[in-house]
Residue frames relative to the residue before (quaternion, step in Angstrom):
aa qw qx qy qz dx dy dz
M 1.0000 0.0000 0.0000 0.0000 0.00 0.00 0.00
S 0.4142 -0.7794 0.4287 0.1928 3.53 -0.57 1.22
C 0.0340 0.7621 -0.6426 0.0721 3.60 -1.00 0.85
F 0.1199 0.8130 -0.5501 0.1482 3.54 0.08 1.40
L 0.2382 -0.7464 0.5935 0.1840 3.65 -1.20 0.61
S 0.3835 -0.6939 0.5450 0.2727 3.62 -1.14 0.45
Q 0.7817 0.1560 -0.0954 0.5962 3.49 1.33 -0.39
Y 0.4760 -0.6847 0.4844 0.2647 3.61 -1.21 0.52
P 0.2012 -0.7373 0.6212 0.1731 3.65 -0.58 0.97
S 0.4151 -0.6875 0.5174 0.2955 3.68 -1.05 0.67
G 0.7962 0.2756 -0.2255 0.4891 3.50 -1.26 0.56
L 0.0976 0.8649 -0.4880 0.0654 3.61 0.94 0.84
K 0.0000 -0.7216 0.6923 0.0001 3.42 -1.23 0.83
T 0.0392 -0.8280 0.5593 0.0040 3.67 -0.52 1.08
V 0.0359 0.7757 -0.6265 0.0676 3.55 -1.01 0.99
W 0.1946 -0.7120 0.6645 0.1164 3.51 -1.24 0.82
R 0.0693 -0.7943 0.6034 0.0114 3.57 -0.82 0.92
R 0.1559 -0.7514 0.6263 0.1377 3.55 -1.18 0.54
D 0.4228 -0.7574 0.4366 0.2386 3.54 -0.44 1.18
K 0.6149 0.5977 -0.3403 0.3857 3.53 1.07 -0.78
S 0.8210 0.1598 -0.0833 0.5417 3.60 0.96 -0.73
G 0.4262 -0.7174 0.4402 0.3315 3.59 1.29 -0.24
L 0.3536 0.7433 -0.4734 0.3137 3.50 1.37 0.37
E 0.1763 -0.7730 0.6025 0.0913 3.57 -0.96 0.89
F 0.2018 -0.7478 0.6214 0.1179 3.50 -1.06 0.95
R 0.0716 -0.8170 0.5721 0.0118 3.73 -0.20 1.20
P 0.5969 -0.5808 0.4192 0.3615 3.59 -1.15 0.62
V 0.6395 0.5569 -0.3060 0.4327 3.66 1.09 -0.47
R 0.7958 0.1594 -0.0590 0.5812 3.55 1.15 -0.50
D 0.1005 -0.8455 0.5243 -0.0123 3.54 -0.20 1.29
P 0.3697 -0.7178 0.5489 0.2162 3.66 -0.50 1.02
A 0.6696 -0.5266 0.3537 0.3865 3.56 -1.20 0.56
R 0.8069 0.3059 -0.1575 0.4802 3.59 0.72 -0.99
A 0.7179 0.3336 -0.1937 0.5795 3.60 1.26 -0.48
I 0.0268 0.8244 -0.5555 0.1050 3.54 -0.41 1.34
C 0.0800 -0.7536 0.6507 0.0483 3.62 -0.89 0.92
P 0.2604 -0.8461 0.4427 0.1424 3.60 0.06 1.31
I 0.4110 -0.7464 0.4655 0.2393 3.62 -0.47 1.10
P 0.6395 0.5413 -0.3544 0.4152 3.63 0.86 -0.80
N 0.6395 0.5380 -0.3420 0.4296 3.66 1.14 -0.36
F 0.5089 0.6803 -0.4122 0.3292 3.58 1.27 -0.40
G 0.6087 0.5716 -0.3582 0.4176 3.64 1.08 -0.55
K 0.6687 0.4579 -0.2575 0.5262 3.51 1.36 -0.42
A 0.4861 -0.6616 0.4306 0.3750 3.64 1.28 0.11
D 0.5120 0.6206 -0.4186 0.4213 3.53 1.18 0.69
Y 0.0159 -0.8282 0.5571 -0.0587 3.52 -0.34 1.27
S 0.2431 0.8177 -0.4936 0.1691 3.61 1.29 0.45
L 0.3232 -0.6950 0.6117 0.1957 3.53 -1.31 0.68
H 0.1926 -0.7582 0.6191 0.0680 3.64 -0.83 1.05
I 0.0643 -0.7554 0.6520 -0.0120 3.58 -0.83 1.18
T 0.1917 -0.7744 0.5963 0.0893 3.58 -0.70 1.13
E 0.8368 0.1487 -0.1294 0.5108 3.54 -1.37 0.54
T 0.0287 -0.8452 0.5330 -0.0257 3.60 0.65 1.13
T 0.0297 -0.7796 0.6237 0.0490 3.61 -1.02 0.79
M 0.7305 -0.4288 0.3131 0.4295 3.53 -1.41 0.08
E 0.5918 0.6208 -0.3255 0.3981 3.49 1.23 -0.58
D 0.6381 0.5519 -0.2972 0.4471 3.49 1.29 -0.57
E 0.4454 0.6766 -0.4841 0.3310 3.69 1.16 -0.04
G 0.4885 0.6637 -0.5033 0.2601 3.55 -1.26 0.57
K 0.5858 -0.5461 0.4533 0.3913 3.50 -1.27 -0.26
Y 0.0991 -0.7816 0.6154 0.0239 3.50 -0.99 1.09
V 0.1947 -0.7730 0.5980 0.0827 3.60 -1.01 0.82
C 0.1032 -0.7539 0.6436 0.0818 3.51 -0.95 0.97
E 0.0424 -0.8127 0.5810 -0.0143 3.55 -0.72 1.17
V 0.0458 -0.7701 0.6361 -0.0155 3.62 -0.83 1.05
Q 0.0109 -0.8457 0.5316 -0.0457 3.57 -0.38 1.16
G 0.1088 0.7513 -0.6439 0.0952 3.52 -0.94 0.99
K 0.7836 -0.1259 0.1195 0.5965 3.61 -0.57 -1.09
T 0.7267 0.2002 -0.1671 0.6356 3.49 1.35 -0.37
R 0.3422 -0.7179 0.5707 0.2043 3.52 -1.19 0.54
M 0.0680 -0.8076 0.5857 -0.0023 3.49 -0.77 1.09
V 0.0662 -0.8280 0.5545 -0.0509 3.55 -0.77 1.08
K 0.0133 -0.8092 0.5870 0.0213 3.52 -0.89 0.87
V 0.1890 -0.7900 0.5739 0.1037 3.62 -0.70 0.97
I 0.0383 -0.7846 0.6188 -0.0057 3.56 -0.88 1.02
I 0.2314 -0.7441 0.6154 0.1187 3.57 -1.00 0.94
L 0.1465 -0.8160 0.5574 0.0460 3.54 -0.39 1.13
R 0.0596 -0.7807 0.6219 -0.0124 3.56 -0.76 1.20
V 0.1346 -0.7786 0.6090 0.0695 3.54 -0.98 0.82
V 0.1721 -0.7692 0.6138 0.0442 3.63 -0.76 1.13
R 0.2771 -0.7536 0.5828 0.1250 3.45 -0.93 1.10
G 0.1973 0.7637 -0.5984 0.1405 3.65 -0.85 0.89
N 0.8248 0.0317 -0.1007 0.5554 3.57 -1.00 1.10
N 0.6751 -0.5283 0.3083 0.4124 3.61 0.89 0.95
Q 0.6552 0.4384 -0.3355 0.5157 3.62 1.14 0.51
E 0.3758 -0.6862 0.5617 0.2690 3.44 -1.35 0.33
F 0.1947 -0.7972 0.5616 0.1060 3.57 -0.87 0.86
V 0.0091 -0.7908 0.6080 -0.0694 3.48 -0.89 1.10
T 0.0850 -0.7593 0.6287 0.1450 3.58 -1.05 0.55
S 0.3843 -0.7441 0.5078 0.2020 3.56 -1.29 0.27
S 0.4337 0.6833 -0.4822 0.3353 3.64 1.14 0.41
L 0.2797 -0.7475 0.5870 0.1358 3.56 -1.21 0.77
L 0.3618 -0.7367 0.5417 0.1813 3.53 -1.26 0.60
S 0.8029 0.3254 -0.1325 0.4816 3.67 1.01 -0.48
H 0.3995 -0.7021 0.5471 0.2196 3.56 -1.38 0.24
W 0.6264 -0.5352 0.4133 0.3878 3.51 -1.35 0.41
L 0.0427 -0.7006 0.7057 0.0965 3.51 -1.49 0.56
S 0.3970 -0.7317 0.5129 0.2095 3.50 -1.06 0.83
S 0.7485 0.4635 -0.3017 0.3659 3.50 -1.44 -0.28
G 0.7154 -0.5123 0.2387 0.4109 3.44 1.07 0.89
S 0.4191 0.7125 -0.4570 0.3284 3.59 1.31 0.18
L 0.2972 -0.7312 0.5836 0.1909 3.63 -1.04 0.74
I 0.1641 -0.7747 0.6042 0.0887 3.46 -1.24 0.68
G 0.2764 -0.7543 0.5557 0.2138 3.60 -0.57 0.94
N 0.0118 -0.8137 0.5778 -0.0620 3.50 -0.85 1.02
I 0.1046 -0.8174 0.5647 0.0444 3.63 -0.66 0.98
F 0.3758 -0.6982 0.5639 0.2307 3.55 -0.82 0.97
S 0.2617 -0.7671 0.5537 0.1911 3.60 -0.96 0.71
F 0.0673 -0.8132 0.5774 -0.0299 3.53 -0.76 1.06
F 0.0984 0.8088 -0.5765 0.0619 3.58 -1.01 0.76
T 0.1867 -0.7666 0.6058 0.1024 3.54 -1.37 0.25
A 0.3245 -0.7149 0.5839 0.2067 3.59 -1.15 0.56
S 0.1090 0.7908 -0.5989 0.0638 3.65 -1.04 0.65
F 0.3269 -0.6913 0.6068 0.2170 3.59 -1.36 0.30
S 0.0871 -0.7901 0.6057 0.0364 3.48 -1.17 0.72
P 0.4454 -0.4358 -0.7194 0.3069 1.62 -0.26 2.49
D 0.4817 -0.6790 0.4804 0.2759 3.61 -1.31 0.22
V 0.6963 0.2615 -0.2667 0.6129 3.61 1.28 0.20
V 0.1129 0.8186 -0.5506 0.1183 3.58 -0.58 1.15
V 0.4666 -0.6687 0.5076 0.2784 3.41 -1.28 0.35
E 0.6299 -0.5388 0.3687 0.4206 3.69 -0.90 0.61
G 0.7717 0.3039 -0.2624 0.4932 3.53 -1.03 0.84
S 0.5727 0.5912 -0.4005 0.4026 3.63 1.15 -0.10
R 0.4546 -0.6386 0.5441 0.2991 3.51 -1.38 -0.13
T 0.1335 0.7653 -0.6266 0.0629 3.56 -1.23 0.57
N 0.2404 -0.7687 0.5806 0.1191 3.56 -1.19 0.66
A 0.3125 -0.7193 0.5834 0.2112 3.45 -1.09 0.76
K 0.1065 -0.8171 0.5637 0.0571 3.62 -0.74 0.89
C 0.1777 -0.7543 0.6265 0.0834 3.49 -1.21 0.70
D 0.1417 -0.8275 0.5409 0.0502 3.57 -0.06 1.29
I 0.0367 -0.8195 0.5712 -0.0288 3.59 -0.55 1.13
S 0.5335 -0.6519 0.4303 0.3245 3.58 -0.95 0.87
A 0.5893 -0.5990 0.4285 0.3321 3.48 -1.17 0.76
G 0.7372 0.4013 -0.3099 0.4467 3.60 -1.08 0.80
T 0.5695 0.5930 -0.3995 0.4055 3.59 1.17 -0.41
R 0.3006 -0.7470 0.5774 0.1348 3.52 -0.86 1.07
I 0.1417 -0.8448 0.5153 0.0276 3.49 -0.03 1.37
V 0.2969 -0.7326 0.5875 0.1730 3.47 -1.14 0.84
T 0.7878 -0.1913 0.1022 0.5764 3.61 0.80 -0.95
I 0.1757 -0.7449 0.6283 0.1394 3.48 -1.30 0.45
N 0.0007 0.7922 -0.6095 0.0295 3.57 -0.81 1.05
W 0.2502 -0.7576 0.5779 0.1715 3.58 -1.21 0.49
K 0.1354 -0.7526 0.6395 0.0790 3.56 -1.26 0.74
Q 0.1858 -0.7584 0.6151 0.1092 3.50 -1.06 0.88
N 0.8303 -0.1037 -0.0033 0.5476 3.58 -0.60 1.21
G 0.7690 -0.3920 0.1666 0.4767 3.52 0.92 1.03
M 0.6859 0.4507 -0.2815 0.4972 3.71 1.24 -0.27
F 0.4848 -0.6587 0.4765 0.3225 3.62 -0.89 0.85
T 0.0922 -0.7647 0.6365 0.0385 3.54 -1.13 0.75
S 0.5783 -0.6465 0.4110 0.2804 3.53 -1.23 0.66
T 0.8111 0.1220 -0.0210 0.5717 3.56 1.18 -0.72
A 0.1925 -0.7345 0.6378 0.1291 3.58 -1.24 0.48
R 0.5492 0.5468 -0.4307 0.4625 3.62 1.12 0.34
L 0.0712 -0.8363 0.5434 -0.0123 3.61 -0.27 1.23
S 0.1786 -0.8116 0.5526 0.0635 3.65 -0.54 1.13
N 0.7967 0.1060 -0.0586 0.5921 3.56 1.11 -0.46
V 0.1908 -0.8514 0.4848 0.0609 3.53 0.37 1.40
S 0.0658 -0.7734 0.6304 0.0106 3.54 -1.05 0.91
Q 0.7011 -0.4407 0.3398 0.4458 3.58 -1.35 0.22
R 0.6621 0.5422 -0.3290 0.3992 3.60 0.98 -0.58
D 0.6244 0.5232 -0.3558 0.4580 3.53 1.32 -0.16
A 0.4715 0.6835 -0.4393 0.3428 3.63 1.33 -0.16
G 0.5692 0.6306 -0.4223 0.3162 3.56 -1.14 0.53
N 0.6702 -0.4729 0.3731 0.4335 3.52 -1.27 -0.52
W 0.0999 -0.7769 0.6198 0.0489 3.58 -0.96 0.93
T 0.1486 -0.8059 0.5704 0.0551 3.55 -0.73 1.12
C 0.2841 -0.7192 0.6162 0.1496 3.50 -1.05 0.94
R 0.0894 -0.8096 0.5801 0.0025 3.63 -0.61 1.04
V 0.0399 -0.8259 0.5615 -0.0325 3.60 -0.41 1.29
A 0.1261 -0.7672 0.6271 0.0476 3.49 -0.84 1.03
Y 0.0640 0.7999 -0.5864 0.1105 3.46 -0.74 1.16
D 0.7190 -0.4848 0.2723 0.4171 3.58 -1.26 0.20
G 0.6586 0.4959 -0.3049 0.4768 3.53 1.35 0.02
G 0.7374 -0.3090 0.2268 0.5562 3.56 1.29 -0.13
V 0.5299 -0.6012 0.5067 0.3178 3.53 -1.38 -0.53
V 0.0410 0.8205 -0.5694 0.0284 3.61 -0.71 0.95
E 0.1888 -0.8093 0.5457 0.1075 3.58 -1.14 0.44
A 0.0685 -0.7729 0.6288 0.0509 3.51 -1.22 0.46
T 0.2067 -0.8162 0.5349 0.0702 3.59 -0.84 0.84
A 0.0502 -0.7850 0.6165 0.0353 3.55 -1.10 0.85
S 0.3685 -0.7312 0.5339 0.2107 3.69 -1.04 0.63
L 0.1249 -0.7644 0.6294 0.0621 3.52 -1.07 0.87
Q 0.1232 -0.7859 0.6039 0.0512 3.58 -0.73 1.14
V 0.1512 -0.8004 0.5796 0.0248 3.47 -0.96 1.11
K 0.2249 -0.7755 0.5815 0.0994 3.56 -0.65 1.19
G 0.4413 0.6698 -0.5246 0.2854 3.48 -1.06 0.82
I 0.7048 -0.3750 0.3189 0.5109 3.59 -1.01 -0.81
V 0.2375 -0.8080 0.5309 0.0940 3.56 -0.66 1.25
N 0.7997 0.0649 -0.0623 0.5936 3.58 1.18 -0.35
P 0.4619 -0.3011 -0.8111 0.1953 1.37 -1.15 2.28
Q 0.5903 -0.6094 0.4031 0.3432 3.61 -1.16 0.67
D 0.7979 0.0277 0.0365 0.6010 3.66 0.98 -0.73
D 0.6852 -0.5242 0.3531 0.3621 3.55 -1.42 -0.04
S 0.5697 0.6150 -0.3971 0.3735 3.57 1.18 0.18
S 0.3652 0.7464 -0.4789 0.2831 3.65 1.27 0.29
V 0.0291 -0.7665 0.6414 0.0172 3.63 -1.00 0.87
V 0.1032 -0.7586 0.6417 0.0453 3.53 -0.99 0.93
Y 0.2294 -0.7702 0.5860 0.1041 3.59 -1.06 0.98
A 0.0781 0.8026 -0.5877 0.0664 3.60 -0.89 0.79
A 0.3841 -0.7223 0.5299 0.2235 3.60 -0.99 0.88
V 0.6292 -0.5348 0.4337 0.3606 3.47 -1.24 0.54
G 0.7904 0.2779 -0.2181 0.5005 3.55 -0.81 1.01
S 0.6295 0.5381 -0.3300 0.4530 3.61 1.33 -0.18
S 0.4447 -0.6465 0.5319 0.3183 3.57 -1.31 0.01
V 0.0307 -0.8192 0.5726 0.0031 3.63 -0.91 0.76
S 0.2727 -0.7546 0.5735 0.1653 3.55 -1.17 0.70
L 0.1969 -0.7450 0.6275 0.1114 3.56 -1.01 0.87
P 0.2995 -0.7972 0.4977 0.1642 3.61 -0.39 1.27
C 0.1265 0.7157 -0.6825 0.0774 3.45 -1.41 0.67
V 0.1572 0.7945 -0.5571 0.1833 3.62 0.28 1.33
F 0.3008 -0.7494 0.5788 0.1134 3.47 -0.98 1.20
T 0.6581 -0.5040 0.4006 0.3904 3.53 -1.38 0.52
D 0.6051 -0.5599 0.4254 0.3733 3.53 -1.12 0.70
G 0.7996 0.2543 -0.2022 0.5051 3.58 -0.93 0.89
L 0.6612 0.4399 -0.2926 0.5327 3.62 1.28 -0.13
I 0.0797 0.8082 -0.5735 0.1074 3.53 -0.21 1.39
P 0.3434 -0.7436 0.5395 0.1951 3.64 -0.54 1.05
Y 0.4197 -0.6971 0.5203 0.2591 3.52 -1.14 0.71
T 0.7870 0.0567 -0.1229 0.6019 3.64 1.21 -0.09
V 0.0860 -0.7851 0.6128 0.0264 3.47 -1.09 0.82
T 0.0494 -0.8045 0.5919 -0.0082 3.62 -0.79 0.97
W 0.1617 -0.7444 0.6392 0.1058 3.53 -1.27 0.56
N 0.0455 0.7764 -0.6286 0.0093 3.50 -1.15 0.74
K 0.2915 -0.7564 0.5671 0.1460 3.55 -1.21 0.55
T 0.0480 -0.7485 0.6613 0.0041 3.60 -1.13 0.88
P 0.5158 -0.5971 0.5086 0.3445 3.55 -1.18 0.59
T 0.6111 -0.5685 0.4030 0.3754 3.59 -1.22 0.63
T 0.7404 0.4410 -0.2202 0.4571 3.68 1.14 -0.56
S 0.7866 0.1647 -0.1669 0.5712 3.57 1.24 0.15
Y 0.4176 -0.6976 0.5019 0.2950 3.63 -1.35 -0.02
S 0.4154 0.6788 -0.4822 0.3664 3.50 1.16 0.50
S 0.4743 -0.7156 0.4585 0.2297 3.52 -0.81 1.12
V 0.0531 -0.7966 0.5998 0.0536 3.61 -0.95 0.64
P 0.6644 -0.5301 0.3092 0.4267 3.67 -1.05 0.60
L 0.4646 -0.6466 0.5160 0.3161 3.62 -1.12 0.57
P 0.6563 -0.5355 0.3529 0.3975 3.58 -1.20 0.52
A 0.6217 -0.5874 0.3724 0.3602 3.59 -1.07 0.66
S 0.7363 0.3926 -0.2024 0.5126 3.63 1.13 -0.66
F 0.3835 0.7180 -0.4822 0.3237 3.63 1.32 0.50
N 0.0583 0.7620 -0.6430 0.0505 3.59 -0.94 0.94
K 0.1815 -0.7746 0.6017 0.0703 3.52 -1.18 0.91
S 0.3623 -0.7168 0.5596 0.2045 3.49 -1.22 0.68
A 0.3021 -0.7347 0.5579 0.2403 3.65 -1.26 0.09
G 0.5729 0.5598 -0.4633 0.3793 3.55 -1.39 0.41
P 0.7868 -0.3181 0.2420 0.4703 3.42 -1.27 -0.49
S 0.6833 0.3237 -0.2457 0.6066 3.52 1.29 -0.45
A 0.0496 -0.8192 0.5709 -0.0235 3.58 -0.29 1.30
S 0.2434 0.8151 -0.4893 0.1922 3.52 1.29 0.45
A 0.2687 -0.7525 0.5830 0.1471 3.62 -1.17 0.62
T 0.1957 -0.7556 0.6141 0.1166 3.48 -1.37 0.42
I 0.1885 -0.7200 0.6533 0.1387 3.52 -1.15 0.78
Q 0.3732 -0.7988 0.4234 0.2085 3.55 -0.30 1.31
R 0.7949 0.0271 0.0058 0.6061 3.56 1.06 -0.74
V 0.3109 -0.7838 0.5179 0.1439 3.59 -0.31 1.32
Q 0.1204 -0.7785 0.6151 0.0317 3.62 -0.96 0.89
D 0.6057 -0.5216 0.4646 0.3811 3.45 -1.26 0.47
G 0.7406 0.3332 -0.2787 0.5127 3.61 -0.65 1.05
D 0.5494 0.5972 -0.4069 0.4195 3.65 1.21 -0.10
E 0.4605 0.6726 -0.4671 0.3425 3.70 1.20 -0.15
G 0.3985 0.6919 -0.5448 0.2562 3.55 -1.27 0.53
M 0.5704 -0.5402 0.4751 0.3964 3.57 -1.36 -0.33
Y 0.1397 -0.7685 0.6233 0.0361 3.55 -0.86 1.08
T 0.1229 -0.8277 0.5474 0.0157 3.56 -0.72 1.14
C 0.1606 -0.7707 0.6102 0.0888 3.58 -0.79 1.05
S 0.0420 -0.8043 0.5924 -0.0171 3.54 -0.86 1.05
G 0.0741 -0.8062 0.5870 0.0032 3.52 -0.96 0.98
M 0.1832 -0.7860 0.5802 0.1098 3.52 -0.98 0.85
M 0.0584 0.7918 -0.6025 0.0816 3.60 -0.91 0.87
K 0.5265 -0.6189 0.4880 0.3188 3.47 -1.42 0.15
G 0.6638 -0.5078 0.3399 0.4313 3.61 -1.20 0.21
L 0.5916 -0.6353 0.4089 0.2813 3.44 -1.36 0.52
N 0.7915 0.2484 -0.1226 0.5449 3.61 1.06 -0.59
M 0.7266 -0.4517 0.2962 0.4247 3.53 -1.31 0.27
I 0.6089 0.5690 -0.3677 0.4126 3.63 1.01 -0.68
N 0.8223 0.2698 -0.0827 0.4942 3.50 0.90 -1.11
V 0.2553 0.8360 -0.4614 0.1520 3.52 1.38 0.35
N 0.7134 0.4311 -0.2235 0.5052 3.54 1.09 -0.74
R 0.5074 0.6577 -0.3989 0.3883 3.58 1.28 -0.16
R 0.2761 -0.7552 0.5670 0.1784 3.55 -0.89 0.86
I 0.0989 -0.8030 0.5863 0.0403 3.61 -0.72 0.94
K 0.1752 -0.7799 0.5964 0.0741 3.61 -0.89 0.99
L 0.0857 -0.7667 0.6363 0.0013 3.57 -0.73 1.08
Q 0.0746 0.8074 -0.5841 0.0370 3.60 -1.00 0.75
R 0.0586 -0.7764 0.6257 0.0487 3.57 -1.21 0.37
R 0.2592 -0.7687 0.5724 0.1195 3.47 -1.15 0.91
T 0.0602 -0.7724 0.6322 0.0119 3.57 -1.00 0.85
E 0.2414 -0.7563 0.5827 0.1737 3.58 -0.82 1.02
L 0.2417 -0.7354 0.6231 0.1117 3.58 -1.09 0.97
V 0.1526 -0.7641 0.6257 0.0372 3.52 -0.79 1.18
V 0.2182 -0.7892 0.5647 0.1032 3.53 -0.73 1.06
T 0.1063 -0.8190 0.5622 0.0434 3.58 -0.74 0.98
Q 0.0902 0.7746 -0.6206 0.0820 3.55 -1.29 0.61
V 0.4074 -0.6638 0.5676 0.2669 3.53 -1.33 0.44
L 0.1964 -0.7655 0.6064 0.0882 3.60 -0.89 1.03
R 0.1606 -0.8033 0.5703 0.0606 3.57 -0.88 0.92
S 0.0496 -0.7760 0.6286 -0.0161 3.54 -0.87 1.04
S 0.2235 0.7443 -0.6034 0.1788 3.58 -1.00 0.92
S 0.3976 -0.6564 0.5943 0.2404 3.43 -1.51 0.37
S 0.7273 -0.4432 0.2677 0.4506 3.57 -1.13 0.26
S 0.8344 0.1079 -0.0567 0.5376 3.65 0.86 -0.78
G 0.5556 0.6502 -0.3634 0.3694 3.57 1.36 0.00
P 0.7373 -0.3758 0.2940 0.4783 3.58 -1.27 -0.28
V 0.3382 -0.7230 0.5730 0.1859 3.54 -1.45 0.33
T 0.1338 -0.7987 0.5855 0.0355 3.59 -0.77 1.02
L 0.1705 -0.7544 0.6306 0.0640 3.50 -0.91 1.14
T 0.0665 -0.8033 0.5916 -0.0187 3.56 -0.86 1.13
C 0.3666 -0.7311 0.5480 0.1756 3.48 -0.93 1.15
H 0.0248 -0.8467 0.5304 -0.0353 3.58 -0.29 1.23
L 0.0349 -0.7882 0.6143 0.0138 3.56 -0.93 0.98
S 0.5076 -0.6762 0.4144 0.3366 3.55 -0.88 0.78
N 0.7550 0.0793 -0.0812 0.6458 3.58 1.36 -0.23
S 0.0357 -0.8299 0.5565 -0.0156 3.58 -0.42 1.22
S 0.3047 0.7991 -0.4797 0.1959 3.59 1.18 0.36
Q 0.7465 0.3581 -0.2475 0.5032 3.61 1.09 -0.39
I 0.4926 0.6547 -0.4184 0.3920 3.59 1.27 0.32
T 0.1636 -0.8002 0.5699 0.0900 3.54 -0.84 0.96
S 0.8180 -0.0219 0.0302 0.5740 3.64 1.12 -0.47
Y 0.2383 -0.7318 0.6198 0.1533 3.54 -1.30 0.41
E 0.0614 -0.7732 0.6294 0.0475 3.50 -1.32 0.41
W 0.2125 -0.7827 0.5706 0.1290 3.59 -0.94 0.91
L 0.0481 -0.8152 0.5767 -0.0232 3.58 -0.84 0.99
R 0.3722 -0.6730 0.5907 0.2441 3.54 -1.33 0.54
V 0.1534 -0.7532 0.6357 0.0713 3.55 -1.10 0.85
T 0.0300 0.7762 -0.6275 0.0532 3.54 -0.85 1.14
Y 0.2919 -0.7555 0.5707 0.1354 3.51 -1.25 0.64
G 0.2003 -0.7905 0.5722 0.0869 3.53 -1.08 0.84
P 0.7789 -0.2371 0.2169 0.5386 3.66 -1.09 -0.47
N 0.8394 0.1174 -0.1442 0.5107 3.59 -1.20 0.74
N 0.5987 -0.6205 0.3407 0.3748 3.56 1.17 0.88
T 0.2681 0.7539 -0.5495 0.2405 3.67 0.98 0.60
Q 0.3013 -0.7852 0.5320 0.0978 3.53 -0.88 1.01
T 0.0441 -0.7714 0.6346 0.0163 3.62 -0.99 0.89
V 0.0869 -0.7864 0.6113 0.0169 3.53 -0.79 1.14
T 0.0909 -0.8089 0.5794 -0.0413 3.48 -0.85 1.27
S 0.3857 -0.7417 0.4894 0.2481 3.50 -0.70 1.04
V 0.2287 -0.7840 0.5641 0.1219 3.64 -0.96 0.90
R 0.7832 -0.2163 0.1945 0.5495 3.64 0.72 -0.94
K 0.3453 -0.7104 0.5734 0.2176 3.60 -1.10 0.74
T 0.4118 0.6643 -0.5175 0.3482 3.50 -0.09 1.37
K 0.5579 -0.6148 0.4353 0.3483 3.58 -1.22 0.43
S 0.7669 0.1902 -0.0955 0.6055 3.56 1.16 -0.83
Y 0.1470 -0.7844 0.5989 0.0664 3.50 -1.00 0.80
R 0.1749 -0.8189 0.5394 0.0884 3.57 -0.70 1.05
I 0.1439 -0.7510 0.6370 0.0976 3.57 -0.86 0.90
Q 0.4311 -0.7466 0.4498 0.2332 3.57 -0.55 1.25
E 0.7849 -0.0737 0.0665 0.6116 3.53 0.97 -0.92
V 0.3348 -0.7545 0.5332 0.1854 3.64 -0.56 1.10
T 0.0175 -0.7807 0.6219 -0.0584 3.48 -0.88 1.19
E 0.7426 -0.3995 0.2784 0.4599 3.53 -1.30 -0.09
K 0.6678 0.5217 -0.3370 0.4103 3.57 1.04 -0.67
D 0.6367 0.5275 -0.3126 0.4677 3.60 1.37 -0.26
A 0.4936 0.6740 -0.4094 0.3668 3.56 1.32 -0.16
G 0.6157 0.5438 -0.4120 0.3944 3.57 -1.07 0.65
E 0.7269 -0.4506 0.3414 0.3900 3.51 -1.34 -0.50
W 0.1159 -0.7437 0.6578 0.0295 3.46 -1.07 1.02
M 0.1489 -0.7764 0.6097 0.0576 3.60 -1.13 0.75
C 0.2015 -0.7256 0.6473 0.1180 3.47 -1.24 0.88
R 0.0698 -0.7942 0.6020 0.0430 3.60 -0.63 0.90
Y 0.1464 -0.8036 0.5759 0.0347 3.51 -0.79 1.05
Y 0.2470 -0.7873 0.5619 0.0588 3.59 -1.16 0.93
G 0.1649 -0.7261 0.6561 0.1228 3.47 -1.42 0.46
E 0.7600 -0.3499 0.2758 0.4732 3.57 -1.27 -0.20
Q 0.7100 0.4659 -0.2571 0.4612 3.60 1.12 -0.64
G 0.6868 -0.4252 0.2916 0.5124 3.55 1.30 -0.21
V 0.7986 -0.2303 0.1847 0.5245 3.57 -1.11 -0.71
L 0.2082 -0.7893 0.5679 0.1053 3.55 -0.98 0.88
G 0.7547 -0.2935 0.1776 0.5593 3.52 1.21 -0.58
N 0.3380 -0.7097 0.5836 0.2037 3.49 -1.51 0.05
V 0.0716 -0.7332 0.6710 0.0843 3.56 -1.36 0.34
T 0.1974 -0.8042 0.5545 0.0826 3.57 -0.91 0.95
Y 0.1488 -0.7606 0.6312 0.0307 3.45 -1.41 0.49
Q 0.2371 -0.7731 0.5737 0.1302 3.58 -0.92 0.89
I 0.1767 -0.7644 0.6108 0.1069 3.53 -0.92 0.93
H 0.1729 -0.7848 0.5943 0.0324 3.55 -0.74 1.18
V 0.1645 -0.7680 0.6126 0.0885 3.56 -0.93 0.97
M 0.5515 -0.6246 0.4391 0.3361 3.55 -0.97 0.79
G 0.7583 0.3145 -0.2877 0.4933 3.53 -0.88 0.99
R 0.6279 0.5075 -0.3566 0.4702 3.64 1.22 -0.08
């Protein structure tokens, strides 16, 4: 608790008193949890430091510094319990007056919380910032995981809302912060419906659908729809799904035509006694983009290799590379040209082997697709 002087009275005598118990904290004898550091007196700082504050520390404290003039400061300490902790700030709202005048001063304490703090996707929750009465607030702002956000009232909670939320209060005594944690139960991977998976024809691919730890659906279903409509179509012949918290699926061998939107849906009961009989449906959509190399050529003319994706809306550039293999199957990849289609004027022995098309998005490399060129006689 701060106790500063703007001027130095001569012949100083300093005493902290607590009205509740009459206990005095003198500079010559520092209790273990209440310390009034003597070295700070030379800086006109007579502040009392209380460590490990408890509810028992509440009450009125008086700082008295007496010399030619008598200066007194009254501080009312309030401790607010939240999340099994006591919250205390150390900002002050008033200034010293001399000649024995008393100044009433109230510490401002606050805590942040969610109601409720554990929710299922799609639910509602509100972030609250409880501030002690009498605090003259200037502004209240919220930060989520360190970034400022415009609202803390969530009407349709998603996985992106999970994490630490910080209430930042600016008032005439300074700026203070308190943090609360929000836990969101549901599907953690993918986090939303914007997930895209790329897979080459003939390869195997996994479609993620992972539920929060401890949240096990009693039924999980998968369905597929084309990217251009909402009508369900049959799942691929090599489609397999797993069970449990990881309800991810696998397509063992991707075929041309397997592209589309794949939706994972899980049914479960409520999380608490109030909603125990309520059925909750969680689902997530993942787009599968099928990639392949298309070859066009005439009987004796040039050969063109084209990198083809069933959906190229997120592609920013393409690159063609040569892949060669040395001793112990060591692989060497050499860039040839940055283009979607690569033309070989005349295919010879040196062109035989593996070619790779690499495609990029705004975040970098998204995937590769390979093609083998065979030359007669090899």
